[in-house]
C-alpha positions as CSV (number, residue, x, y, z in Angstrom):
1,M,16.9,6.1,-84.8
2,S,13.8,4.4,-85.7
3,N,14.0,2.5,-88.3
4,V,11.7,4.3,-90.1
5,I,13.3,8.3,-89.5
6,A,16.5,6.3,-90.6
7,T,15.5,5.1,-94.3
8,D,13.7,8.7,-94.8
9,L,17.2,10.4,-94.4
10,Q,18.4,7.6,-96.7
11,T,16.1,8.6,-99.9
12,Q,17.8,11.2,-102.6
13,E,14.8,13.9,-101.5
14,I,13.7,14.0,-98.0
15,D,9.9,15.3,-98.4
16,S,9.9,17.0,-95.1
17,G,11.9,19.4,-93.2
18,L,14.1,19.0,-90.3
19,V,12.1,19.9,-86.8
20,E,14.1,20.7,-83.4
21,L,12.0,20.6,-80.0
22,F,13.3,21.7,-76.9
23,E,12.4,21.4,-73.3
24,I,13.2,23.1,-70.9
25,T,12.6,21.8,-66.8
26,L,11.9,24.7,-64.2
27,P,12.9,24.7,-60.4
28,N,9.0,22.7,-59.5
29,G,9.6,20.1,-61.8
30,T,7.1,21.7,-64.6
31,T,8.5,22.2,-68.2
32,M,8.5,24.8,-70.7
33,Y,8.2,23.7,-74.1
34,F,9.8,25.9,-76.8
35,H,10.8,25.3,-81.0
36,P,12.7,27.5,-82.7
37,G,10.1,27.9,-85.6
38,L,9.4,26.6,-89.3
39,D,11.4,27.9,-91.9
40,A,10.0,31.9,-91.0
41,D,6.5,30.8,-89.8
42,L,6.8,31.1,-86.3
43,T,3.7,29.3,-85.0
44,D,3.1,26.9,-82.3
45,V,3.4,23.5,-82.7
46,Q,2.3,20.3,-81.2
47,F,4.2,16.7,-80.6
48,R,3.7,13.7,-79.0
49,D,5.4,12.2,-75.5
50,R,8.2,10.4,-75.6
51,T,6.3,8.6,-72.7
52,G,3.8,9.0,-70.0
53,T,3.9,11.6,-67.4
54,T,3.5,11.3,-63.9
55,G,1.6,13.3,-61.3
56,S,-1.9,15.2,-61.0
57,T,-3.1,18.2,-63.8
58,L,-5.7,20.0,-62.5
59,A,-9.1,20.0,-64.9
60,T,-8.2,23.7,-65.7
61,D,-5.0,22.6,-67.3
62,L,-6.1,20.2,-69.2
63,I,-4.2,19.7,-72.8
64,V,-7.1,18.7,-75.9
65,G,-6.2,15.8,-77.5
66,N,-4.2,14.7,-74.1
67,S,-5.0,11.3,-73.2
68,Y,-5.4,11.2,-68.9
69,T,-6.9,8.8,-66.0
70,I,-9.3,10.9,-63.8
71,L,-7.7,10.9,-60.2
72,G,-9.9,13.1,-58.1
73,G,-11.0,16.1,-56.4
74,S,-14.2,18.0,-57.0
75,G,-16.2,20.3,-59.0
76,T,-15.2,19.2,-61.9
77,D,-17.3,17.6,-64.9
78,W,-15.8,14.8,-66.6
79,T,-18.0,13.8,-69.0
80,A,-18.4,17.1,-70.1
81,V,-14.2,17.1,-71.4
82,G,-14.1,13.8,-73.0
83,A,-14.8,11.4,-70.4
84,S,-17.8,8.3,-70.3
85,N,-18.2,8.9,-66.5
86,S,-16.4,11.1,-63.6
87,N,-15.2,8.1,-62.1
88,F,-11.9,7.5,-60.6
89,G,-9.5,5.3,-63.0
90,T,-11.5,6.0,-66.2
91,T,-9.4,6.8,-68.9
92,F,-10.1,9.9,-71.7
93,I,-9.3,11.9,-74.2
94,A,-9.8,15.5,-73.0
95,T,-12.1,17.3,-75.6
96,A,-12.0,20.4,-73.4
97,V,-10.6,22.4,-70.8
98,G,-12.3,21.8,-67.7
99,T,-13.6,23.7,-65.0
100,G,-13.7,22.8,-61.3
101,Q,-10.6,21.4,-59.3
102,G,-10.4,17.5,-60.6
103,Y,-7.4,16.7,-61.3
104,A,-6.6,13.5,-63.2
105,T,-2.9,12.0,-64.5
106,Q,-1.6,12.0,-68.4
107,T,-0.9,9.0,-69.8
108,D,1.1,8.0,-72.6
109,N,2.2,9.5,-75.7
110,S,-0.2,12.5,-74.9
111,I,0.1,15.9,-76.9
112,R,2.4,18.8,-76.1
113,D,2.0,22.4,-77.5
114,Y,5.3,23.5,-78.0
115,T,5.2,27.6,-78.7
116,A,7.7,29.3,-81.0
117,M,11.0,30.9,-79.7
118,P,13.9,32.5,-81.5
119,M,16.4,30.6,-80.2
120,M,19.8,28.2,-81.1
121,L,22.2,25.1,-79.8
122,D,25.2,25.7,-81.5
123,G,28.5,23.5,-80.9
124,L,27.1,20.2,-80.5
125,D,30.2,18.6,-82.0
126,L,31.0,15.1,-80.8
127,Q,35.3,14.3,-80.3
128,A,36.8,11.1,-79.6
129,D,39.2,12.9,-76.8
130,G,39.7,15.4,-74.4
131,A,37.2,17.7,-73.0
132,S,33.4,17.1,-73.8
133,S,31.4,20.0,-75.7
134,R,29.9,22.9,-74.2
135,P,27.3,23.7,-76.1
136,A,25.6,27.4,-75.8
137,L,21.9,27.5,-76.4
138,T,21.4,30.7,-77.1
139,I,17.5,32.2,-76.8
140,A,16.2,35.4,-77.8
141,N,14.8,37.5,-75.2
142,I,13.7,40.5,-77.3
143,G,10.3,42.1,-74.9
144,S,11.2,40.1,-72.2
145,I,9.4,37.1,-73.8
146,L,11.1,34.6,-71.9
147,Q,11.0,36.2,-69.0
148,A,7.3,36.1,-69.4
149,E,7.3,32.5,-69.9
150,L,9.7,32.1,-66.9
151,G,7.3,33.6,-64.9
152,D,8.6,34.6,-61.0
153,Y,11.7,31.8,-62.0
154,K,15.0,34.6,-63.3
155,F,17.5,33.1,-65.4
156,D,19.8,31.9,-62.6
157,D,16.9,29.6,-61.5
158,L,17.2,27.5,-64.7
159,I,21.0,26.6,-63.5
160,G,21.0,22.5,-62.5
161,E,18.0,22.3,-64.9
162,R,17.6,20.1,-67.7
163,L,17.3,21.0,-71.3
164,I,15.8,18.1,-73.7
165,R,16.8,18.6,-77.4
166,R,14.5,16.6,-79.6
167,Q,14.3,16.1,-83.4
168,T,12.2,15.1,-86.0
169,L,10.8,15.6,-89.6
170,Q,7.5,18.2,-90.1
171,K,5.7,15.6,-91.1
172,Y,5.3,13.4,-87.9
173,L,4.2,16.4,-85.7
174,V,0.6,15.9,-84.7
175,G,-1.2,16.8,-87.6
176,G,1.0,16.6,-89.9
177,S,0.8,13.5,-93.1
178,E,2.6,10.7,-91.3
179,D,2.3,11.2,-87.4
180,A,2.3,8.3,-84.8
181,S,1.8,7.5,-81.4
182,P,4.2,6.8,-80.3
183,P,6.2,9.6,-82.1
184,V,9.0,8.7,-84.6
185,E,11.9,11.0,-84.0
186,F,15.7,10.9,-83.6
187,P,17.2,9.9,-80.3
188,T,17.2,12.5,-77.9
189,Q,20.3,14.7,-76.0
190,Q,19.9,15.2,-72.9
191,Y,21.8,18.6,-71.1
192,I,22.1,20.1,-67.8
193,I,22.2,23.8,-68.0
194,D,25.5,25.0,-65.9
195,R,26.0,28.5,-66.1
196,V,24.5,32.4,-67.9
197,A,27.4,32.5,-70.6
198,A,25.5,36.1,-71.8
199,E,22.7,37.9,-71.6
200,D,22.3,41.1,-72.9
201,A,19.1,43.3,-73.9
202,L,18.5,40.9,-77.2
203,S,19.2,37.2,-76.3
204,I,20.1,34.9,-73.5
205,T,22.9,32.8,-74.1
206,F,23.0,29.6,-71.5
207,E,26.0,27.4,-71.8
208,V,24.9,23.7,-71.4
209,A,27.0,20.2,-70.4
210,T,26.3,16.8,-70.4
211,P,24.9,15.2,-67.0
212,F,28.5,13.7,-66.7
213,D,30.4,16.8,-67.1
214,L,29.1,19.7,-64.9
215,E,32.4,21.4,-62.7
216,N,33.6,20.8,-59.5
217,I,31.2,17.7,-59.0
218,Q,32.5,16.5,-55.0
219,I,32.5,12.6,-53.9
220,P,30.6,12.1,-51.6
221,R,28.4,14.3,-53.2
222,R,26.7,15.6,-49.5
223,V,29.1,18.8,-48.4
224,V,27.8,20.0,-44.9
225,V,28.9,24.1,-44.6
226,G,26.8,26.6,-43.1
227,K,24.5,28.3,-45.8
228,Y,21.8,27.7,-47.6
229,C,19.9,24.3,-47.7
230,S,20.5,22.5,-50.7
231,W,17.2,20.4,-51.2
232,K,14.2,21.8,-53.1
233,Y,11.3,22.5,-50.6
234,Q,8.8,19.3,-50.3
235,G,10.6,18.1,-52.9
236,H,9.9,14.3,-51.6
237,K,6.0,14.4,-51.5
238,A,6.1,16.1,-55.1
239,G,7.5,13.2,-56.3
240,L,11.1,15.2,-57.1
241,G,12.9,13.8,-54.7
242,G,15.5,15.1,-52.2
243,G,15.9,15.2,-48.2
244,C,12.5,17.8,-47.8
245,T,10.1,15.5,-46.8
246,W,7.6,18.5,-45.5
247,N,4.2,17.6,-46.8
248,L,2.4,20.1,-49.7
249,D,-0.4,21.2,-47.8
250,G,1.8,21.4,-44.5
251,A,0.0,19.1,-42.2
252,V,1.2,17.7,-39.5
253,N,0.2,15.4,-36.6
254,F,1.0,16.8,-33.1
255,D,0.4,15.3,-29.6
256,G,0.2,17.8,-27.2
257,D,-2.2,16.3,-24.5
258,G,-2.2,12.4,-25.3
259,T,-4.3,13.4,-28.4
260,V,-3.2,13.4,-32.1
261,R,-4.5,16.3,-34.1
262,S,-3.9,18.0,-37.4
263,H,-2.8,21.5,-38.2
264,N,-1.7,22.7,-41.2
265,P,0.6,25.5,-40.4
266,Y,2.4,27.6,-43.4
267,F,5.1,30.7,-43.3
268,D,6.6,32.9,-45.5
269,F,10.1,33.0,-47.2
270,D,10.8,34.9,-44.0
271,D,9.3,32.5,-41.6
272,R,6.8,34.6,-40.8
273,P,3.4,32.6,-39.5
274,L,0.6,32.4,-42.1
275,V,-2.3,31.8,-40.5
276,A,-6.8,31.9,-41.2
277,A,-8.3,35.4,-40.8
278,E,-9.4,36.2,-37.1
279,T,-9.9,39.0,-34.8
280,F,-6.4,39.4,-32.7
281,A,-6.6,41.6,-29.4
282,A,-5.3,45.0,-29.0
283,Y,-1.7,45.1,-27.7
284,S,-1.4,46.5,-24.1
285,A,1.4,47.8,-22.7
286,S,0.7,46.2,-19.4
287,T,-0.4,43.2,-20.9
288,A,2.1,40.1,-20.1
289,Y,2.0,37.9,-23.1
290,T,3.3,34.7,-23.7
291,T,4.5,32.3,-27.2
292,V,0.6,32.0,-27.7
293,S,-0.4,35.5,-27.9
294,Y,-1.4,36.7,-30.7
295,V,-2.0,40.8,-31.2
296,T,-2.7,43.3,-33.3
297,T,-0.9,46.9,-33.1
298,N,-2.7,50.5,-35.1
299,T,0.5,52.7,-35.4
300,P,1.3,54.8,-36.6
301,T,-1.2,57.4,-37.9
302,V,-0.8,57.9,-42.2
303,S,-2.6,60.6,-44.0
304,A,-5.1,59.7,-46.8
305,G,-2.9,60.2,-50.3
306,A,0.0,57.9,-48.4
307,F,-1.5,54.7,-48.0
308,V,0.1,51.8,-49.6
309,T,-1.6,49.2,-51.6
310,G,-2.3,46.1,-50.4
311,L,-1.4,47.1,-46.8
312,D,-4.2,46.5,-43.4
313,Y,-5.2,50.0,-41.9
314,T,-8.3,51.2,-39.8
315,I,-9.7,54.6,-40.5
316,A,-8.7,56.9,-37.8
317,S,-10.3,59.9,-39.1
318,A,-12.8,59.9,-41.6
319,G,-12.2,63.7,-43.1
320,N,-13.4,63.9,-46.1
321,T,-12.0,60.6,-47.4
322,S,-14.1,58.1,-49.5
323,F,-12.6,55.0,-47.8
324,T,-14.8,52.9,-50.0
325,S,-13.3,53.8,-52.9
326,I,-9.8,52.6,-51.4
327,G,-11.3,49.0,-50.5
328,A,-12.9,49.9,-47.0
329,A,-16.5,48.6,-46.5
330,N,-17.6,51.6,-45.4
331,N,-16.4,55.1,-44.0
332,T,-16.9,55.0,-40.3
333,V,-13.7,54.9,-37.8
334,G,-12.3,51.8,-36.6
335,T,-13.4,49.8,-39.3
336,V,-10.0,47.4,-40.9
337,F,-9.8,47.6,-44.7
338,K,-7.0,46.8,-47.0
339,A,-5.7,49.7,-49.4
340,T,-6.4,49.5,-53.1
341,G,-5.1,52.7,-53.8
342,A,-3.4,55.8,-52.0
343,G,-6.7,57.8,-51.8
344,S,-7.5,61.5,-50.7
345,G,-8.8,63.9,-49.0
346,T,-8.2,64.6,-45.1
347,G,-8.9,61.5,-43.3
348,N,-6.2,59.4,-42.0
349,A,-6.0,56.0,-40.5
350,T,-3.6,53.8,-38.4
351,L,-1.0,50.9,-40.0
352,T,-2.5,48.2,-38.8
353,Q,-0.4,44.8,-38.3
354,Y,-0.3,40.7,-36.6
355,W,2.2,40.0,-34.5
356,L,3.3,36.8,-32.8
357,C,5.0,36.7,-29.3
358,I,8.0,34.6,-29.1
359,I,9.3,35.6,-25.7
360,A,7.4,36.0,-22.9
361,G,7.2,39.0,-21.4
362,T,5.6,43.2,-20.3
363,G,5.7,46.0,-22.1
364,N,7.9,45.0,-25.7
365,T,6.2,46.7,-27.7
366,P,6.0,45.1,-30.8
367,S,7.9,45.5,-34.6
368,I,10.4,44.2,-37.0
369,T,13.3,44.9,-34.9
370,S,12.0,43.7,-32.1
371,S,13.6,40.1,-30.7
372,Y,10.2,39.5,-28.3
373,W,7.4,39.4,-31.7
374,K,7.4,38.2,-35.1
375,E,5.1,39.6,-37.7
376,V,1.9,38.0,-38.6
377,R,0.0,37.9,-41.8
378,K,-3.5,36.8,-42.7
379,W,-5.3,34.4,-45.3
380,A,-8.6,33.9,-46.1
381,E,-10.0,30.8,-48.4
382,Y,-9.8,31.4,-52.2
383,A,-13.5,31.5,-53.8
384,N,-15.1,32.7,-57.3
385,A,-15.9,35.7,-58.5
386,T,-14.2,37.9,-55.8
387,S,-12.2,40.7,-56.4
388,Y,-9.0,40.4,-54.8
389,T,-6.9,43.7,-54.4
390,A,-2.9,43.3,-54.7
391,G,-0.8,41.6,-51.6
392,T,-4.4,39.9,-50.3
393,L,-3.6,36.5,-49.4
394,V,-5.5,33.3,-49.8
395,R,-5.7,29.9,-49.5
396,Y,-6.1,27.7,-52.5
397,G,-5.0,23.9,-54.1
398,A,-6.6,20.5,-54.9
399,S,-7.2,18.0,-51.7
400,G,-3.7,17.4,-50.2
401,Q,-2.3,20.4,-51.7
402,K,-3.7,23.5,-50.3
403,T,-0.8,26.3,-49.2
404,V,-1.0,29.8,-49.4
405,W,-0.4,32.3,-52.5
406,K,-0.7,36.3,-52.4
407,C,-2.3,38.6,-55.8
408,K,-0.3,40.2,-57.3
409,L,-2.1,41.8,-59.5
410,T,-5.8,43.7,-58.2
411,H,-8.4,41.4,-60.3
412,T,-11.8,40.0,-60.4
413,S,-11.2,36.1,-59.0
414,S,-12.3,33.3,-62.1
415,T,-11.7,29.9,-63.5
416,S,-9.5,31.4,-66.1
417,K,-7.3,32.8,-63.0
418,L,-6.9,30.4,-60.6
419,P,-4.0,30.6,-58.2
420,A,-1.0,28.6,-59.6
421,H,2.8,28.6,-61.0
422,R,3.3,30.9,-63.7
423,S,0.0,33.2,-63.5
424,A,0.1,36.5,-63.9
425,Y,-2.4,37.1,-60.8
426,W,-0.6,35.3,-58.1
427,V,2.3,34.1,-56.6
428,R,2.9,31.3,-54.4
429,E,3.1,32.7,-50.6
430,E,4.1,30.0,-48.8
431,V,7.7,29.1,-49.5
432,C,10.6,28.0,-47.8
433,G,13.3,30.5,-46.4
434,K,16.0,27.7,-47.0
435,T,17.6,28.5,-43.9
436,L,17.9,26.1,-40.7
437,Q,15.4,28.0,-39.0
438,S,12.9,27.7,-41.3
439,C,13.1,23.9,-41.2
440,K,13.4,24.3,-37.0
441,A,9.9,26.6,-38.1
442,R,8.1,23.5,-39.3
443,Y,9.4,20.4,-38.5
444,G,9.8,22.7,-34.6
445,F,6.5,23.2,-35.4
446,K,3.5,23.3,-32.5
447,P,0.1,24.2,-32.3
448,S,-0.9,27.4,-30.0
449,V,-3.2,25.5,-28.6
450,L,-3.0,21.7,-27.3
451,T,-6.6,20.7,-27.0
452,S,-7.8,21.5,-30.8
453,A,-7.3,20.6,-34.3
454,N,-6.4,22.9,-37.0
455,Q,-4.7,25.5,-34.8
456,K,-2.4,28.9,-35.5
457,P,1.7,27.7,-34.5
458,D,3.7,28.6,-31.0
459,G,5.7,31.2,-31.0
460,S,8.3,28.8,-29.5
461,T,9.3,25.7,-31.1
462,N,9.5,22.3,-30.2
463,A,12.9,21.6,-28.2
464,A,12.3,17.7,-28.3
465,A,11.6,17.6,-32.8
466,R,14.3,16.6,-34.5
467,L,15.2,17.9,-38.1
468,P,15.1,15.3,-40.7
469,F,18.2,14.0,-42.7
470,G,18.7,16.5,-45.8
471,S,18.0,19.6,-43.6
472,F,21.3,20.8,-43.2
473,P,22.8,23.6,-44.9
474,G,24.3,23.3,-48.6
475,T,26.4,25.2,-50.7
476,Q,24.3,26.9,-52.8
477,K,20.5,28.2,-52.9
478,F,18.1,27.0,-55.0
């Protein structure tokens, strides 16, 4: 405890109210910031970080008043947000939110916004003997407010994550009469979220424990059982630790003909390859296919009114259906389009799907149940001022961190709707299935063409590849 705040508490009358602040870490390493309100006032407050943070922040995510150092990226005018120039290494105080794909690192004692959320942490009593206390963190969830803050994560995903409780006096908040850097506060308390203790329509209660008091901890820690990988996907490269060393942009070098070339293979949760959009040949039952073969199928035929938003179709019969009103460029037979709605009228179209041969052969019709084929999905590079339909895949990210995202909500893209975690418009599609097969698809990748860079995956994997330590299955999926 700082001497300043200790002196405040020893006075006969404390001239400022006590404030609690909570920080909850998400599985992807980002942090949510909450406070239970000031008296009856549920407005957001600001407080300074105890120390500087690591990692990078996109220009579009800058917090006004925070200190940053420019790292790189493109398309950002840093002088418009407070920097003296746009050079690498320049430190500045953000005066506005930026644009473009530039990124910077946050420096010491930056300002954080704490969102007002009805919440309470009780059971904090200390005892000299017996089992340590298990405090309960109760958070209001009226109207699913908390779920909205979590984005794509569920309450169970918070198990094992860190909770930090900070306490200070109201006058030491940013904008208060005695705001200071570094901040004035009580010693912080850290807990690990251990389980969901209760949940109903009004609130969610988590039981938390001190970091040294978790149930079922075993020594040695790594227990190998046949279920899911226990490491965070790309955790090591993201600076989160762990055994998964897969690059953030999936970049991998492969020597297939004596020359090392770079590729960026992407896969979804079900280990389906995610590839750049291009035209594949139509499947033929008389063709002998190998594991470098990509094909298109157009079956079954679907009537207007039964189209599923986000799926690809090829117009088979135009009839009196306005295909241009549901995503097609025109109403011409043979046009491929991604449905933006069910449609109406007498027209019909064939369901268009894409496949990669994983076992060589002839006459094996592609399907999701076939052992000869694996479904493939296509992405395009993200672009601003573009109309995106739910289900559309794009590639987006800073240099060295590009990955594939799926549109959740039909919209026209803009700098305020960029693909990002917890976005209302996008969800990350390139994620690991947490199985040995998922690990094998990535670390066993080999390109379908050996003489060029940036190629699609081969349907077979590199049998000579070794999975890194840490890819062994673990006891829990997270």
